[in-house]
C-alpha positions in Angstrom: -57.9 -94.7 77.7 -56.9 -97.6 79.9 -56.4 -95.5 83.0 -59.9 -94.1 82.7 -61.7 -97.1 81.4 -60.4 -100.0 83.4 -62.7 -103.0 83.2 -63.1 -105.2 86.3 -63.6 -109.0 86.3 -67.1 -108.3 87.7 -68.0 -106.2 84.7 -70.4 -108.8 83.0 -72.4 -109.2 86.2 -72.4 -105.5 86.8 -73.5 -104.9 83.2 -76.5 -107.3 83.6 -77.6 -105.5 86.8 -77.2 -102.1 85.3 -79.1 -103.0 82.1 -82.0 -104.0 84.3 -82.0 -100.6 85.9 -81.6 -98.7 82.6 -84.5 -100.5 81.1 -86.8 -98.5 83.4 -85.5 -95.3 81.8 -83.9 -94.1 85.0 -80.3 -94.4 86.0 -78.9 -95.6 89.4 -78.4 -92.0 90.5 -81.9 -91.0 89.5 -81.1 -89.2 86.3 -82.8 -89.8 83.0 -80.6 -91.4 80.3 -80.1 -88.1 78.5 -79.6 -86.0 81.6 -76.3 -84.4 82.9 -75.3 -84.2 86.5 -75.2 -80.8 88.0 -72.5 -78.6 86.4 -70.7 -75.9 88.4 -68.3 -73.5 86.8 -65.9 -71.1 88.6 -63.4 -68.8 86.9 -60.4 -66.6 87.8 -59.1 -68.9 90.4 -55.4 -68.2 90.1 -54.0 -64.7 90.2 -50.8 -65.5 88.3 -52.5 -67.3 85.4 -53.7 -65.3 82.4 -57.0 -67.2 82.7 -58.3 -70.1 84.8 -61.4 -72.1 85.5 -62.7 -75.1 87.5 -65.5 -77.3 86.3 -67.4 -79.7 88.5 -69.7 -82.3 86.9 -71.2 -84.2 89.8 -68.1 -85.3 91.7 -65.8 -85.1 88.7 -63.6 -82.0 88.9 -61.1 -80.5 86.4 -59.2 -77.2 86.5 -57.5 -75.4 83.6 -55.0 -72.6 83.6 -53.9 -70.3 80.8 -50.4 -69.0 80.2 -49.9 -66.6 77.2 -46.4 -65.9 75.9 -44.8 -64.5 72.7 -43.0 -67.0 70.5 -42.3 -68.0 66.9 -45.2 -69.3 64.7 -45.2 -72.6 63.0 -43.5 -72.5 59.5 -46.6 -73.6 57.7 -48.8 -71.0 59.5 -46.5 -68.0 59.7 -49.3 -65.5 60.4 -51.3 -67.5 63.0 -51.0 -67.8 66.7 -50.5 -71.1 68.5 -52.7 -73.1 70.9 -51.2 -76.0 72.8 -53.0 -78.2 75.4 -51.6 -80.5 78.0 -53.5 -82.6 80.5 -52.5 -84.4 83.7 -54.4 -87.0 85.6 -53.4 -86.3 89.1 -52.8 -89.5 91.2 -55.1 -88.4 94.0 -58.0 -88.1 91.5 -58.5 -91.9 91.1 -56.9 -95.1 92.3 -56.3 -95.9 88.6 -54.1 -92.8 88.0 -50.4 -93.2 88.7 -47.7 -90.6 89.2 -45.1 -89.9 86.5 -45.2 -88.8 82.9 -48.6 -88.6 81.2 -49.9 -92.0 80.2 -51.8 -93.0 77.1 -55.1 -91.9 78.7 -53.9 -88.4 79.6 -52.4 -87.9 76.1 -55.5 -89.0 74.3 -57.7 -86.9 76.5 -55.5 -83.8 75.9 -55.9 -84.4 72.2 -59.7 -84.5 72.6 -59.6 -81.1 74.3 -57.1 -79.7 71.9 -59.1 -80.8 68.8 -62.3 -79.5 70.2 -60.8 -76.0 70.5 -58.6 -76.1 67.4 -60.8 -77.8 64.8 -63.8 -75.6 65.7 -61.9 -72.6 64.2 -63.5 -70.6 67.0 -60.3 -68.8 67.9 -59.2 -66.2 65.4 -55.6 -67.3 65.2 -54.7 -64.6 62.7 -55.5 -62.0 65.3 -52.8 -63.6 67.5 -50.1 -62.6 65.1 -47.8 -59.8 66.3 -45.1 -59.7 63.5 -46.0 -61.9 60.5 -43.6 -64.8 60.3 -41.7 -63.8 63.4 -43.8 -63.3 66.5 -47.2 -64.5 67.6 -49.1 -65.2 70.8 -48.8 -68.8 72.1 -51.7 -69.9 74.3 -50.7 -72.7 76.7 -53.7 -74.5 78.2 -52.8 -76.8 81.2 -55.6 -79.0 82.4 -55.6 -81.1 85.6 -58.0 -83.8 86.7 -58.6 -83.3 90.4 -61.3 -85.9 91.0 -62.6 -88.6 88.7 -66.1 -89.8 88.9 -66.8 -90.3 85.2 -66.8 -88.1 82.1 -63.5 -86.3 82.6 -63.5 -85.5 78.9 -66.3 -83.0 79.3 -65.1 -81.5 82.5 -61.6 -81.0 81.1 -62.9 -79.6 77.8 -65.3 -77.2 79.6 -62.6 -76.1 82.0 -60.2 -75.3 79.1 -63.0 -73.5 77.2 -64.0 -71.4 80.3 -60.3 -70.5 81.0 -59.8 -69.4 77.4 -63.0 -67.3 77.6 -61.7 -65.5 80.7 -58.1 -65.0 79.5 -56.7 -61.7 78.5 -54.0 -60.8 75.9 -51.7 -57.8 76.5 -52.0 -55.1 73.9 -48.7 -54.4 72.1 -46.9 -51.6 70.3 -44.8 -52.8 67.4 -41.9 -50.7 66.1 -39.9 -52.6 63.5 -38.9 -55.8 65.2 -39.4 -54.4 68.6 -42.5 -55.4 70.6 -43.6 -53.6 73.7 -46.3 -55.0 75.9 -48.8 -52.4 77.1 -50.7 -52.3 80.4 -54.1 -52.6 78.5 -55.4 -56.1 77.8 -58.0 -57.6 75.5 -59.9 -61.0 75.4 -58.6 -63.9 73.3 -60.5 -63.5 70.0 -63.0 -66.3 70.0 -66.2 -66.3 68.0 -68.0 -69.5 69.0 -68.0 -71.8 72.0 -67.0 -75.4 71.2 -68.7 -77.5 73.8 -67.9 -81.3 74.3 -70.7 -83.7 75.1 -69.9 -87.3 75.9 -72.3 -90.2 75.4 -71.6 -93.8 76.6 -73.2 -97.0 75.3 -74.1 -99.4 78.0 -75.8 -102.5 76.6 -78.4 -101.0 74.2 -78.7 -97.7 76.1 -77.0 -94.4 75.3 -76.1 -92.4 78.4 -75.2 -88.7 78.5 -72.5 -87.7 80.9 -71.6 -91.3 82.1 -70.6 -91.8 85.7 -67.5 -93.8 86.6 -69.6 -96.9 87.3 -71.3 -96.5 83.9 -68.0 -95.9 82.1 -66.6 -99.1 83.6 -69.1 -101.3 81.8 -69.6 -99.2 78.7 -68.6 -100.7 75.3 -68.3 -97.4 73.4 -67.9 -93.8 74.4 -68.3 -90.9 72.0 -67.2 -87.3 72.7 -68.8 -84.9 70.2 -67.8 -81.2 70.3 -70.2 -78.8 68.6 -70.5 -75.0 68.0 -73.5 -72.7 67.8 -73.5 -72.5 64.0 -74.5 -76.2 63.8 -71.0 -77.6 63.0 -69.5 -80.7 64.6 -66.0 -79.6 65.4 -64.6 -82.9 66.5 -65.6 -86.5 67.3 -63.7 -89.0 69.4 -64.8 -92.6 69.8 -63.2 -95.0 72.3 -64.1 -98.6 73.0 -64.1 -101.8 70.9 -67.8 -102.0 70.1 -69.5 -100.3 67.1 -72.5 -98.0 66.9 -75.3 -98.1 64.4 -76.2 -95.1 62.1 -79.3 -94.7 64.2 -77.2 -94.4 67.4 -74.8 -92.0 65.7 -77.7 -89.7 64.7 -79.1 -89.9 68.2 -75.7 -89.0 69.7 -75.6 -86.0 67.2 -78.9 -84.8 68.5 -78.0 -85.3 72.1 -74.7 -83.4 71.7 -76.3 -80.3 70.2 -79.2 -80.3 72.7 -77.0 -80.7 75.8 -74.3 -78.3 74.4 -77.0 -75.5 74.1 -77.9 -76.0 77.8 -74.2 -76.0 78.8 -73.6 -72.7 76.9 -76.3 -71.1 79.0 -74.4 -72.2 82.1 -71.1 -70.9 80.7 -72.7 -67.5 79.9 -74.2 -67.3 83.4 -70.9 -68.3 85.1 -68.6 -66.1 83.0 -70.9 -63.2 82.2 -69.4 -63.2 78.8 -70.0 -64.7 75.3 -67.8 -65.0 72.3 -67.0 -61.7 70.4 
C-alpha cells in the first residue's frame, strides 16, 4: 500500500531512534507494545443509509455506510446473497492520498475488509436469497478514510463490521416472481463478529495498532481477522521483510486477545451481538 506506507529518506535514522524507545517496552505515545489506542464507535450516522458507523482509533477515523438492494445472484452461487466492499482514501485524510480513482492502496485495503467479512462465513448468505437463482439481497459496503494516523485497516474493518451489524433488511412477500417489500425489517443474519487486528514489525519489535509514524518505518505489517469460535478468517501481510514462526504465533495470540477486547467495545456501542 504505497499511499499508506510511504518511506521517507530519513527512515533509517528514524528507525534507530524508535528502536531505542521501543527497547524500554513503552512506545513514544506512552502505550505498551501490545496496546491499542482508544477506540470510539458510533453508529446510525446517516438517515438514508441502511446502516452506518464511524470508528475512531486514536486520531485515525473511518466511516462506513450500507446500501441494500435486490439483484441477481452470481451464477456459481445462485442461492446466496452478495456482499461487495469499496473503500476510498479521501484526499483530506492524509497528504499522501490523492484525488481520483482508487489507487493500489485503497484497492488492497478494500480487499482486506472484504475478505475479513466474507471468508469468516459469519454472514448467512443463504438467508439473503429471495427467489433462488433469480433474486437476492446485495449488501454494498462503502468505506471512507476521513483521517489517517496509522492503522486504517482496523478502523475500516471495524467500521464496516459495525455498519453491517446495525443494518436492516426489508421483509418481503414473494408471489411467483413478484417480490413486494414490506414495512417490517430484520437484521442482516450474521452469527459471529470478524474483528481485524493489525500488528507491525519495527526492528525486532511487534507493535499492535501501529501509529502513522510507526508504520512509516515498519518492515512488515500483518492484519489478522479472527472470529469468536477460534478461527482465523483472513490474513494479509504487507512489506518486504519476513517474519519468523515465533513472531507469527505471537501475532496470532495478539490478534485473538485484542479482538476479544474490541468485541466488548462493539457490544457496548451497538447494544447488539450476532444472532
